[in-house]
N, C-alpha and C positions, 0 to 999 in steps of 0.2 A: 715783147709781151709774149708772142707766139712761141718763141724759142722756150720761155720760161714755163710755159702751159704744156710744151712738151716735155720737158724735163721732170716736170712733176708728175705727168702720166707714167713717164720713163721709169721715175723711182718707185711708185706704185706697182708698175709690172714687175720689175726686178725683186720687189720685196716678196710678193706673190709667188713668183717663180722660185726664187731660193726657198721659202718658206715651206713649199709642197716638196721640194727634193729633200730638205733637211728634215721634215717630219717623217718621210717616206724611209729615209736612213735611218732614223732613229726606231722605226718599228721593225726593220729588218736586220741591223747589225747586232741588236741584242742576243738574238738566236745564235750567231756564231760565237759570242763570247761566253753565253750562258749555257753551253751544251754541259760542260763539266760540272757546274753548280746544280744544274737539273738532274743530273744524275745522283749527285750527293743528295739532294732533296728528297728522291724517291727512296734512298737507301736510309735516309733518316728516320723516314716514316715507317717502313717495311721493318728495317733490321734493327733499328734503335729506339723504337718506339716513341719518337718525339710526336708531341701534338701538332695539329696542322698549323697552330699560332706559331709555334715554335720553330718549325721548319720554315713557316712563312717568312720569318723574321730572318733566318737564316740565307734564304733566297734575295732578300732585299738588300742584306749586307754584301752580298756576291755582286748583285747588279751595281750597288754604289761603289765598290771597290773597283770595278771595271767601267764605271761612267766616263773618265777622262779619256779613255782608248775610244769609246762609242762615241762619245762628243764631238772629239777632234777628226775622226773619220767621217762623221755626219757632216761636218763643216766641207771637207775637202770633197764629198758626193756632191753636196749642194752647189758648191762652187762650180765643179766640172759639170755637173748636170744643167744648171743654167745657161752657162756659157755654150755648151755643146748643143742643148735645144735650139739656143737662139741661132747657133751658127747652121743648124741642120735646116731649120725653117727660114735661114736667110735672114733674119730679123737683126743679127748683129750689123750687118752689111748696111741694112736699112738705116739703122741708127746712125751709123757713120756717114752715111750720104745725106743725112736728113741735118747735119749740123752737130750732132751730140758726138764728140770725140770718145775715142778709146780711153783716153786717160781719165775722163769724166766718169765713164763705166767703171774702171779700176777703181777710181777714189770711192765710190759708192760701196764696192766690196770690202775696202780697206777699212772702213768705217766698221763694218761687221767685223772683220779680222781683231780689230782693237776690242771690241766688245767681248769676243771669244777668248782672247788673251786673258783677260781680267776673270772671266768665268772659269777657264783652265787652270788660273792660278789657284783659286778657291778650291776646285776639285782636286787637284794634285797634292795640295799642300794641307788641307784640312778633311775635306769630304771622304776621300778614299782611304788614306792611312787611318781615320776614326773607324771606318766601316770593317776595315781588315782586322783591327784589334777587337772589335766588339764580336766579330764573327768568330774569332779564336776564343774570346771568352764564353760564348755560346756553347762551342765545341767542348770546353773544359767543363762547364757545368754539366753538360750533358755525360761526360766520361765515355765516350765512344767504346772505352776498354772495359767498361764496368759490366760485371756477370749477368746484369738484368735482361741482356739482350739474349742470353741463354734461354730464359724462360719464354715459352711459346705456348701458346693455346692447343690441347691435345697433344701434349708431347711429353716424352718420358726423358729425364734429363739423368745423364751418368757421368756428367763432366765433374763432379764434386767426389773425391776418392771414398769409396766405402757407401755412397747412398745411392738410391735411386728416387727421384722425385718425378712425380707425375702432376701435372697442372692441367685441369680441365679448361680454364679460360683465364684471359688477361684483360681487365677492364679498368682504365685509368691508373696504370701502373699497380692494381691490386691483383695478386695471384688468387683465382677462384677455385674452391673446391680441390684444395692441394692433398696428396698424399706423400709421405716420406717413409722410405723403409730402409733398414740398416741391420746389421748383425751385431748382437751384444754378446761378447765371448764366442764360443765354440758351439752352444747349443741354443742360443735364443735369438730370435728374430724379433725386431721392434718396428712396429708400425704406427705413424703418426697421420692422422687424418683430422683436416680443419676446414670450415667454411671459407676462410679467406686468411691471406697472409700478405705482409709488407715486408720488403726487403729493407733492412737499416744498416748503417755503418756506423760504429764507432770512433772516437777520435784518433785512436791507432790504426784504423784502416780494416779492423776485423768486421766480418760480415755476419749478420743473423738475420733470421726470419722470426718476424713477429706473427705468431699464429693466434687466430680467433675462433672460439667457439668450435672446439673438436675433442678428439680423446686420444689417448696412448694406449696401444694394447702390445703385449709381449706374449710370444708364442714359444713353447718349446719345441724345437725339432726332433728332438729324442723321443718325446712322449706324444708329440703331434697333438697338442693340448694348449689352451690359452691359459697363462699363467697369471696374467695382471692386466686389469683394464681400468684406466682413469681418465675422467672427463676433466676437462679444463674451459675457462672463459678466455685467458690468455696465457701464452707459453711463448717463452723466447727460446728458440734453435739456434745453436751456433753452428755455423758452416765452416767447412776447412778451407777456407780463402781468405786471403789478405790483399787489399787493395793499396796501390800506392797513393798515399796521402801526403798532404802538406805542400804539393805542388801548387805553385803559383805562376800563372803565365806572365811574362814580362814583355815589354814590346821591343820587337826587333826594329833596326833601323828604319826600315821600310814602313813600318806602321806608326812612324813618329809624325805628328804634325810639324810644321814650321818651327815654333819656338824651341819643341824638344830638339829637333835637329840641329838648331844653332847652338843649344847648350851641348848637345852630343859632340858636336865639330870641334869643342875645345877639349874634350876629353881626350886622355892619353890612350884610352883602349879603343874607342870607335871613331876616332876622329876622322880617318881616311874614309870609312864606310859611310859616314854621315856627310862629309864634304862631297862624295860621288852622288850620294842620293840627292843632295841640294842640287847639283850642276844638273844631273839627269832630268829633275824635275822642272828646273828652270826652262832647260831646253826643250823639254816636253811642253811646257806652257806657251813657248814660241812657236808651236807648229801652226798654229792658224795664219802666221805670218808666212811661213814657208808654204804653206798650203794655198795662200792666198795667190802667190805668183805661180806654183805648179799647176793648181787648178785652173787659173785664169787662160794660161797659155796651152795647157792640154786641152782645155774646152774648146779652143779655137780650133785646133788641129785634130782633134780625135773626129774617126769617121765612125760616129754611132748613129744607130737607126732605131735604138728602142732604150727603153729604161735599164734592161738588164745589163746592156753593154756598158752604160754609164756607170751603174753600181759596180760592175766589174772593174772597170778602170779606177774608180774611187778606192777600191779595196786594194788592188794591186799596187798603186802608189802608197797606201797607206802601210801595207806589209812590208814594202821595200824601205820606207822610213824605219821600221822597228829593227829590221836587219842592220841598219846604219847604227842604231843605237846599241844592239849586241855587239856589232864591231867595236864601238868604243869602249864599251864595258871590258871586253876581252882584252883590249889594248892596256886598261888599266891594271886588270889582273894579273897581265903578263909582265909588266913594266914594275908595277908597283907604284906608277905615279899618277897621282889623282887627275892632274893635269892633261894626261894622255886623252882623256874622255873628249876634250875639246876638238879631237878628230872628227867626231860624229858633227857638231855643228858646223864645223868649216866644211866638210863634205857637202852639208846642205847648201849652204852658201854659195859653194863653187857651182854645183848643180844648178841652183836658181839662177846665177847670172850668166851661165852657159845658155841655160834655156831662153832668158830673157833676151839676149844677144840675138839667138837663132831665129826668134819669133818677132823680134822688134820690127820687121816689115810689115806686119799685119795689125800694128797698133798704131 
């Protein structure tokens, strides 16, 4: 009865310790993976006129794209952190001497590993690829190469041949107080002034300015006088520019969910790439199992005196595992044999068995 009570308290203690380290890792590791998306986020708002909401969607999709990496590293760090802190405070050895075996402690974390494998499977095969494709669609809709980014407030635009365009302000993709100047023949200069303008594209990709409430005046450079002035409510002005139109983004293999990957694996065009992605993601899904052993034994032996050292140890082991994946991918592309990727999981299994054998005396 006393032992059961101890085991109940011990489980609650493990759960709290593991949860604290896991939450801490989830708060820290996203900063490492989101540096590049953060730069994109600022660029989309400043240079490409994304609204905060649209740029926010881009940032969220980038986070979901990287969530499998963040999640697995957080699990590893929580494993290392929990055991290392227990070892640092001598609590691990107290549990052993009080009748709670190392196997029982290990089995408790093994239950977490199984749960994390299920979550990782969902993240790798459904959440991450969907987020990657949605991010691509978002960027395609924004048309990062579109000429609208040329139009900035209080700027003179000379990128269009033969035209000088001045824009006083830009509000919600509306060009305010716009002025267009160009030569008509050798002796005439035309100037168009409008309260506002909207950039539009036709089906063939040609670009136009829809001008509202303004006037067109023509001056003679020879006589230095105004020849004609006409007011308008709406005026469509053609710009000498054509966008690439008709492009529809397609899903790359890495952006496919599991059902699409299975279908692509039977295709004669992308079967090898699809099979490689499936194997790679299945291996990635099993990371919590490998991290269970690596984290448990590393936590026992690590000489950590603070949280930063524990986080550093977790990140180091995690980065080493990614290098193993890169090595497996390189073997596939070098030989052309998809099965060569099995070098990566076999390397993990070998390292895990060696570590387990080396540290078996402390369990």
